C-alpha positions in Angstrom: -0.1 -0.1 0.0 1.2 3.2 -0.8 1.8 6.2 1.5 -1.3 8.1 0.0 -3.3 5.0 0.2 -2.6 4.6 3.7 -3.4 8.4 4.3 -6.8 8.0 2.4 -7.7 4.7 4.5 -6.8 6.7 7.9 -9.2 9.9 6.5 -11.9 7.7 5.7 -11.3 5.6 9.0 -11.8 9.1 11.1 -14.0 10.6 8.8 -16.9 7.9 9.9 -16.5 9.4 13.5 -17.9 13.0 14.0 -17.5 13.4 17.8 -13.7 13.9 18.8 -14.1 11.8 22.0 -14.8 8.8 19.4 -11.7 9.8 17.8 -9.8 9.8 20.5 -10.9 6.5 21.5 -10.1 5.3 17.9 -6.4 6.8 18.6 -6.3 4.9 22.0 -7.3 1.6 20.4 -4.9 2.1 17.4 -2.3 2.6 20.1 -3.4 -0.3 22.0 -2.6 -2.7 18.9 1.1 -1.9 19.0 3.5 -4.8 20.5 5.4 -3.6 23.4 9.0 -3.1 22.9 11.6 -5.5 24.3 13.1 -4.1 27.5 16.5 -3.5 26.0 15.1 -1.3 22.9 13.4 1.2 25.8 16.6 2.9 26.2 17.8 6.5 26.1 18.9 6.3 22.4 15.4 5.4 21.1 13.5 7.8 23.5 12.0 10.7 21.4 13.1 14.2 22.8 10.4 16.7 22.5 7.4 14.5 23.7 5.5 15.5 26.9 5.5 11.5 27.5 8.0 8.7 27.2 8.1 7.5 23.6 10.6 5.1 22.3 11.1 4.6 18.4 12.8 2.3 16.9 13.7 1.8 13.2 14.7 -1.4 11.2 15.8 -1.6 7.7 14.8 -4.7 5.4 15.4 -5.0 1.9 15.5 -1.1 1.4 12.5 -0.3 3.3 12.1 0.9 6.8 10.0 -0.5 9.6 9.2 1.5 12.7 7.9 0.0 16.1 7.5 2.0 19.2 6.0 2.3 22.5 4.7 4.9 24.8 3.5 5.3 28.4 0.8 7.6 27.2 -2.4 6.2 25.2 -3.0 9.1 22.9 0.6 9.4 22.2 0.6 5.6 21.6 -2.2 6.3 19.1 -0.5 8.9 17.3 2.6 7.2 16.7 0.6 4.2 15.3 -1.0 6.4 12.8 2.7 7.6 11.4 3.7 4.0 11.4 0.9 3.0 9.5 1.5 5.7 6.9 5.3 5.5 6.7 6.6 2.1 7.6 7.5 -0.5 5.0 8.5 2.4 2.5 11.9 3.4 1.3 13.7 6.2 2.9 13.3 8.5 -0.5 9.4 7.7 0.0 9.5 8.8 3.6 11.3 11.9 2.9 9.2 13.0 0.0 5.8 12.2 1.7 3.1 15.0 2.0 1.4 14.0 5.2 -1.7 15.6 4.4 -3.9 13.1 6.7 -3.1 14.9 9.8 -4.6 17.9 8.8 -7.6 16.1 7.0 -8.6 14.5 10.1 -8.4 17.3 12.2 -5.5 15.7 14.3 -3.2 18.9 14.9 -6.2 21.1 15.9 -7.3 18.9 18.4 -4.0 18.4 20.1 -2.4 20.4 22.9 0.5 22.4 22.3 2.9 19.5 23.8 1.1 17.0 22.1 1.7 18.7 18.7 5.4 19.3 19.7 5.5 15.6 20.3 3.8 15.0 16.9 6.4 17.1 15.2 9.2 15.3 17.2 8.0 11.7 16.2 7.9 12.9 12.6 11.3 14.5 12.6 12.9 11.4 14.3 11.2 9.2 11.3 12.6 11.6 8.7 16.1 11.4 10.6 16.1 7.6 10.4 15.1 7.8 6.9 18.0 10.4 5.8 20.5 8.3 8.0 19.5 5.0 5.9 19.4 6.8 2.6 22.9 8.4 3.2 24.3 4.9 4.1 22.9 3.2 0.5 
């Protein structure tokens, strides 16, 4: 599935819910789908700076594609990073770096996050792009 197809799927899924309490519940449910990281990966080097809560993000490269895994101690944050993973994981560094992540605004996520959560979202995205940049430079 392409990055834009994944975004359209998320927009459709969130579009079925009119109330933001229902959308927050969907975020929580999505976050709960994530498998926990092994204890050894929940370390300082995988911790995302700039997030209000603790969020660990791990990136693995397989056959030219990047695959992200994460864990957070906050339910909403787990959901937000799960959305980013759904869209970006499984794609090449080039695709990730060139992606226009329009779904964030289309589902109204940015406007319904507190300023600290918005900063966290930007930090997550920045770290994912940094991984993509690093892997792109390696190859």
